[in-house]
N, C-alpha and C positions, 0 to 999 in steps of 0.2 A: 843697414848692417845688422846682422844677427848677433846677439850676445854670445859670448864664449861660455858654453855649458860644460866644458871639460873639467871645470873645478867643482861642478855640482856633484854631491854625493850620489852614488848609484843606489843607495838603499831607501831613497825617498825622503830622507831627513834634510833639514836645512844645513847650510854651512856651519852655523853656530852649533846645532845639535851634533853634527859630525865631529866638531872639535871635542865635545865632551866624550863622544865615543872613542876618539883617538886617545884622549887622556886616560880613559879606562884601560887602554892597552899599554899604558906607560909611556906615551909619547910626550917627552918633555917640551919639544918645540910647540906642540899643540897646546900644552898647558900655558906656555908663555903667551901664545896668541889669545887663549881664553881669558887670561888675566888682563892683558892689554885691552881686550874688547869690552869686558864687563866690570872691571875694577871701579870705574867711575860711578856706575849705577849702584853697585854693592856699597861702595863708600858713602854714597848719598843716603842710602837707606840706613846704614849704620849710624851716620851722623844725626839723622832724625830720631832714631830710636834711643841712642845713648846720650846724646847732647853733652858728650864729654870728649873734647878735642884731644886730650892726652891719650885716649884709648882707641879712637876711631881707626887709625891706621893699623894698629896691632890686631884689632878684632877683624878688620877686613882681611888681613893676611891669614889669620886663623881660619876664616871662612874658606879661603882658597885652599888651604892645607886640607881641610875637611873635604872639599870638592875633589881634590887629588885622591884622597884615601877612599872616597865612596863613589867615585865616578862610575864604577860598574853597576851601581844601583839606578843610574839614570835610565829612564825609559822614554825615548822621544815620541812614543805613541800616547803618552799620558801628559806630557808637559813640554814646555820649551826650555832651552838652556838658561835663559834669564830667569824664568819663574823658578826653576830648580835651584839656582844659586840664591835667589832672594828667599826661598823657603829655608835653605840652610842658614841664612842670615837671621831669620826669625827664630 
């Protein structure tokens, strides 16, 4: 059985990268999917960097607010969605 490729983006980006591109266009549903997909990884990095449980969730949320605001700067030719988010976290 062939995999369903209809959900693959037509611009050559991965589904994760396509989510960021959709967020750049103001797509709130894509933002929710991006958050659900990557919040655990971002939270894990924040937890290792801050080591302050009281602020980890708040900082993770701020990182995603920044991602929403700066999604137009994402370039899938230069980085992946996860690397871009983790760079914002740093």
